[in-house]
N, C-alpha and C positions, 0 to 999 in steps of 0.2 A: 168514691165520693169526692175525692179531692179534685177530680176532673170537673165535677159540677161547679165547685167553687171557682176554679180557674176560668171556666166558661163564663160564669157570672161576672168575673172581673173584666174579661174581654168584652162582654156585652155592655157593661157599664162604661168602659173606655170608649167603645164605639158610640154610645149614647152621648158622651161628652163632645165627641169630635164629628158627629154626623154632618154638621154643616160644612165641614171641610171635605168629608167624603162625598158629599153631593156633587162636587166638582174638584177632585183632589189635585188636578194639574194646575189650577188657577186660583183656588180659594186659599186665603191665608188669614191668620188671626189678627184681630184688632187690638191695638194697645201698645205694640212695640214694633212698628213696621220696619224700622231701620235694621233691627237685629234679625228679624225674620229674613229679610232680603240678604243680609250678610251671611247667615247660615246657608241660604240657598246658593250663594256664590261659592262657599266652601264645599258644598256637596257636589256642585258641578266641577269644581277644580279637581277634587279627588277622582271623580268619574272620568274626567278627561285624561288624567294621568294614567289611570289603569287602562283606559282604552288605547293609549299610546304605548302600552307595554312596560310601565314602570309604576312604582309606588309614588305617592305625592312627595315632591321635594320639600324638605323641612324649611328651607330658605328659598324663596321664589320671587321672581319679578313679575309673576302673573298679576300682581297688584302692586301699586306704588312704584312702578318703573320710573326711572332706572335704578332706584335704591333697593326696592323689594321689601318684603316683610319676612319675619321669622315666625313661622306657624306655631312654634312651641310657646310663644308669648301671646297667642291669640286663641280664641275659642273655635278651633278649626275642625272639631269632630272627626278626626282622622280615621279612627276605627269604623264608626258607622258609615262614614263617607265611602270607604273602600268596600265594606261589606254590602252596601246598598247600591253599588255601581250599576248592576243590571236594572234595578228599578229606576234609577236616575236617567240612564240612557234610553230606556224604553218609555217611561211615563213622565219624566221630568223631575227636577229636584224638589219641587213642592210636594209631589206625591211621596217622595222619600221622607221628607220632613214630617208629613202627616202620619205616615206609617210609624216613624220613630216616636212621635208624640203619643200615638195610641198605645204602642208597646211600652212606652214609659209609664203610663198610668197603670195598665194591667200588669206589666212585669214587675214594677215596684211593689204593688200589692201582693203579687204571687211570691216574691222573694221573702218578704217578711212573714207571710203565711207559712212558707216552708220552714223558716227559722223557728217560728213559734211551735210548729208541730214537732220539730226535732227536740225542742226543749220541753216537751211533755204537755203542751196545751191541747185540749181537745178541739175538734174541728170547728164547732160553732164560734167559740171565742176567738180562735186563731183566724177564722175568716173575717170576723169583725175587726180585729186588730190590723190585718193586712189591708182591709178597705180603708181604715182610718189613715194609714200611712200613705197608701198609693193614691188616694183621692182627697188628701188633706187640702185645706186652703192654701198652704204654702206650695204644694205641688201645683195646684190650680193657678196660682199667681205666676209661678215659674213657666207655665205652659204658654203664657202670652208671647214669649219669644226666647226664653232661656232654655233651649233644648238641652244644653250641657248640664243643667241642674235638674230639669224635669225628668230626664232619663236616669232615675236614681235606683236602678235595679241592683247594682253591685254593693252599695254601702251596707245593707243588712247582712249580706253574705260575708263581706270583709270583717265586720265587727264580730259576727258569729264565729268565723274561723279563728280570729285572734283570741276570743274567749275560750274556744275549744283547746287552744294551745296552752294557755296559762292555767286553765282549770283541770287539764289532764283528760278531757273528754275525747280528744282525738290523738292519733299518733303524731308526735311532734314533726317528724320529717315529712310525712305524707301530707299532713294538714298545712305545713309550711310551704310546700310546693303549690298547693291549692291557693293559699293566701297570696303567694307571689304572683301567680297567674292572674288572680283577680285584681291585684294592685296594678299590674302591667296593663291589663285591659282598661281599667278606669283611667290610667294615665293618658291613654290615647283616645279616651272619650272626653274627659274634661279634668284637667289638673286641679281646678278650684274645688270641685266636689271631693276629689281625692284628699286634698289637704284638710278640708272640713271634716271628712270622715276620720282621718287620722287623729285630728284634734279631739273629735267626739269619742273615739275609741280610747284615747289617752285619759279623758275625763272618766269614762266608765271604769277603766282599770284602776285608776287612783281611788275612785269611790269604792270599788270592790275591795281593794287592798285595805282601805280604812274601815269599812263597815262589815266586811265578811272575810277577814284575814284567813280563816280556815279553808276557804275555797281555793286560795292560791298558795297556801303555805307548803313548803317543801318541794316546790316544783320549779325552782329557779333553773336548774340544769336543763330540764326538759323544755321549759319555756324558751330559754336562750337558744337551744338547738332548733326549735321550730321557727322562731323569729329570725334567726340568722339565715336559715334555709329560705325563708320568704324573701329576705333582703337580697340574697344571692340570685334567686330566680328573677326577681323584678329588675334588678340592676343589669343582669345579663340581657334582658329583653329591652330595657329602656335606656341602657347606658349611653349609646350613641346619641339618642335624641336629647338626653340630659346634657351631654357635652355640647351639642349644637345650641341648646338653649342658653347655657351659661358661659360658653367660651367660643361659640361660633360667630358668624357674621350677624350683626344687628342685635347682639346681646344687650340687655338693658338691666336696670336696677330700679328699685323703688316701685311705687304704684301710682298710676295716673288718677286714681279715684280718691275722692274726699270721704274718708271713712265715716265722718260724722253724718254724711248724707245717707249712708247705708246702715241704719240702725233702727231697731224697732222702737216705736213709741209705746208707752205703757197702755194707753187707751186702745191700741190696735189689737191687744189680746182679747178684748171683749166687744169690739165694734166691727161688725161684718161689712165687707164690701158688697157690691152688687152682683158678685159672681156666685153667691150661695143662695139656696132656696129661701131661707128665712132672713129677710132684711127689710128695712124701710128705706124710703127715698132719702130721708135725712141722714141715715146711717151710711148709705152709699155715697152721699155727697161728701162725707168726711174724707173719702178717698182722694178727692181733689186737693185736699190740704196736705196730703202725704207727699214728701219730696220725690220719692221714687215712683209714685203713681202705682198702678196695679201690679207691675212686675216685681215690685219690692214690698208689696203688702202681704207679708208672709207670716205674721204673728198670730192671726186670729185663731182662737180655739173656742171661745164663747164661755159665758158663765156656767151653764149646766155641766159641760165637760170638765172645766177647771175644778168646780166644786166636787164633782164625782171622783176625779183623780186624787184630790186631797183626802177625801173620805176613804177611798180604796187604799191609799198608802198608809193611812193610820190603822185601818182595820186589819190589813194583811201585812203589816210591817215585819212580821216574823219570817215571811217568805223572802229569801235572798233576792229572787228575781224582781219582786215588786220593790223592795227596799233600794236596790242599786239603781234600777231604771228610774224610779221616782226622783231620787236625789240627783242623778246625772241629768235628767230632763230639766229639773229646776235650775241646775248650774248653767246649762246651755242657754236657757231662756233668759236668765239674768245677764249672762255675758252678751246676749244678742241686743241688749239695750245700748251697747256701745259705751262711750265715755262722756256722754252728755244726755241729760234727761230733764224735761220740764213737765211737772205734774200739777195741773190746775193752776198754772201761772207761777209755781214755785220751782226754782231751779235746784236740782239735786246736786250737791257738791261732787265734782268728778271723783274725788278720792273715795267716795262711798260706792262707786261703781267698779266692779272687778276689772272690766275691760280697760279701764284707765291705767292699770298696772301692767297690762299685757300688750297694749297697742304698739309699743315701741320696740318689742322684741323681734329678732329676725324671723322671717316668714309670717309671724302673726301680724306684723305691721302692714302686710299686703292683703290680709283677710278682710272680708266685708262681714261684720259681726251679725247683721240681721239674717244672713243665710244659714246660720246655725240652727234656725228654726226648722229647717228641713229635717235635720237629724233629731232635734228635740221632739218633733211630731212622731218620729218612729219610736222613740222611747216612751212617749205618752201612750202610743198604741200598745206597747208591751205591757205597761201598767194596767191598761184597761182590759186587755185580753187575759192576762194571768189572773187578775183579781176576779174577773167574771168567771173564769174557769174554777177558781177556788170556791166562789160562792155557789156555783152550780153543783159542786161535789160535797157541799156541807151536809153533815148527817144530823139526825135528830130533829128535823123540821118537816112539816107537811110539804108535799111535792110542789104545790102551787106557790108556797112561800119560798122554798129553796130554789126554784127555777124561774117561776113567773116574775117575781119582783126584781131580782137582779137583771134579768134579760130586759124587762121593761125600762128599768132605769138606764141601762146602757144604750138602748135604742133612743130614748128621749134625749140623752146627753149628746149623741152624735147627730140627731135630727137637724139641728141648726146648721150643720156643716155640709149637708147634701149639696153638691155642686150643680150649677146650671151649665148647659152646653156653652162652649166657647163661642164668642161672637166672631164673625168673619167678614172679610171684604174681598174684593177682586184684586188680584195681583196686577201690577202695572203691565200693560200690554207692550209688546215689542213694537217699536215704531215701524210704520210701513216702509219697506225697502231696506231695513237695517241688515237683515241676514243677507239679502242679495248684494248689498254694498260690499260686505266682507268677502263674499264669494267672488265677486268681480275683482277685488283687490288682490286676492290670492297671495297674501303675505305669509312668510314663515311663521310658525307658531310662536316663536320668541320675539317677533318684530313688535316693538312697542308702538302703541296707538294712543293718541289723545282723543278721547271721546268728550264732546261738549254737549251737555253739561259735564263738568269734571266731577266725579263722584266724591262725596264726603258725607258726613253725618246727616245733614238736612236734605241733601240732594242724593238720594240713594238709587234713583232709577237705573243708572248704568250697571249697578250691581245685579239688579233683576234681569236686565237685558243679557248680561253675560250668563247668568244662571239658566236662562231659557235657550240661549243659542250657542254658548261656548266662545263667543267673540267679544272683545279681542283676547288673544292668548296672552298678551302682555299689556296691562292697563295702567295708564298714568293716573295717579290719585287713588282714592279708595277710602274705606272706613276700617281702621286697624289700630293696633297698638304698636308703637315703635319707639326707639330711642331718639331723644333730641341730641343736640351737639355735645351735651355733657353726659350722654348715656342714660339719662333719666327717662323712665317710661312715661310716655304721653300719648294721648289720642292723636292720630295722624303723624306721630313722630315729632310733634311740636307745632307751634302756632303758625309757622311759615307756610306749611302745606295747606292748612285749612284756610288761611287768609288768602292765599293765591287762588285756591279753588273758588272761594266765595267771590273774589274779584272778577274772575272770568265768567262765573255763572250768573252774575248780575246782568250781563249782556243777554243771557238766555232767558232769565226771568227777572225783570226789573224790580218786582215786588220784594225781592230778597233784601234790597235796601243798602247794599254795599257799594263802595266807590268802584266803578269799572276801571279796567286797566287802560293805560295809554298805549299807543302803538309801540313806543319804546319799551315799555314794560312787557308787553306781549311778546316782542321779539326776544327779550331777555329770558322769558319763561321758555320759549321754544328752543332757545340755545341750550338751556339746561336740560330740557326733557329729551331733545333730539328724536322726535317721533318719526316713524316711517310713514305715517299717514295721520291726517286730522279728519275725524268723522264727526260732523256737527248735526245734531237732530234739530233742524230748523229749515226755514225756507231761504233760498238764495237772496230774496229781496228783503229779508228781515234785517233788523239792526245788527244782529249777530252775524248773519250771512255777509252783509256789506262790510262789517268791520274785519272779518277774517279774509275776505277777498282783498281788502286794502293791504293786509299783511302778507298773505300767501299768494296773491294773484288769482286769476280765474280758477274756479274749481276744476278738478280733473273730470268729475262727472257727478251727476245727481241720481239718486235712487229713491223714488217715493218721497218720503219726508226727510231724507238724509242727503246732506251735501258733503262731498268727499274731496280732499286735497291729498294727492300722493306726493310724498316728499322725496 
């Protein structure tokens, strides 16, 4: 019967993504276009590397030439990119991303379902708990463009393996090997979710030690053996990549993100966005006031579920699973508020918010607190599933009361969370003559090329063109995290790269509103970049075409909508 549950998860995931599957090669999600195109770029980069007989280089000049980027500091989806290479090469990177998105929904639900079943929860409640986690509003918000967060299949398995070690449910060494493999796999899927999972696991273990000391008492030696084994296995697999990240080229420190921007607002827990079935237009409009927009609107659980979770925790407090999961969930949700909160116009003193005391610690200073809601939703699902299982097994009551009422309450509580299919749009088309221009250039794969417009956050089209064609093999500019001159992590590696790109791109699109470069400045840019070719998506008679002709001389050739200068 478990196959029926897993089939339902897969069917539900397809229902959410059917608009993408209607044309998987060219349809993409609405709401975070830049990130979707960046992930498409990474998928193509991995596929091109494998197609040329190697694994993706961890430091590459495929983007941001001549300096390059360190993939370990970016959301590069290395493991999915390598595994989905056949799909990317045959059907395109967007198809691979849609497949990953669909498996993220269904696989995350299936993972928690399997964990709940192993911890003694009967099929029905476990299926509901898995669905709540895999299709939660936090997961739905992440699906807008955060593939590295939405593919949350491994966190339940990692936490379950850790708990099996410390509670003695599994053999320490064997389970430690399994945990180490899971950690290594998650490391190459997305480090951010790995750190968040480790943090959530730490919270769960602390709560368990405090509230259920008998569950972990007397197992220090076995626990240490299992956890050390896990550490050895994961470091053996990830050690070189970790060295490249922290000691290799383009290593960086700090975070480019404003943590105060990535925090849950108290009202977000009970105010739905427009991506769930039960919402009003006024409630959906509140999303426009949320700084992170849809991709960061991850807190919503709704009044019915929150009330039911509190009641379930009180009624079934004696069950260690309910007790630990409920408290850990509450802790994570409180931490997700960050270190600043305004409730009905009243500013909460930062000292009253736990994250205020953690935000400056190593590693935690780089975490984005709102994303803890992904793990908190998993714990909420555990509370719901286990308490429903206990209610259904209660004795001494009529069957309709023992089974009908708890099941009805659980369904009513999750009803407001039923997600709507993701909204989609058409991916940017490759300009006419773009592929033919690179074929005619016949440059070596590592020859750097200046594509105009120069890609950066707001001008993302060249990332999509590379994703669809694999050209150019070495791109000047891009959208990435990199160190500035002081080694501090910044988007684009600092303001200079972004400012230069904007300056040049204003010639391509005057509405950008930035000051265009002078001829002297453009020559300085070209001297620093040293491109083997300049490929401008424009017409020769346009303002941009005439400007580049004045700098570079007559074009080497034109191809459709593309003007090319060979250097």
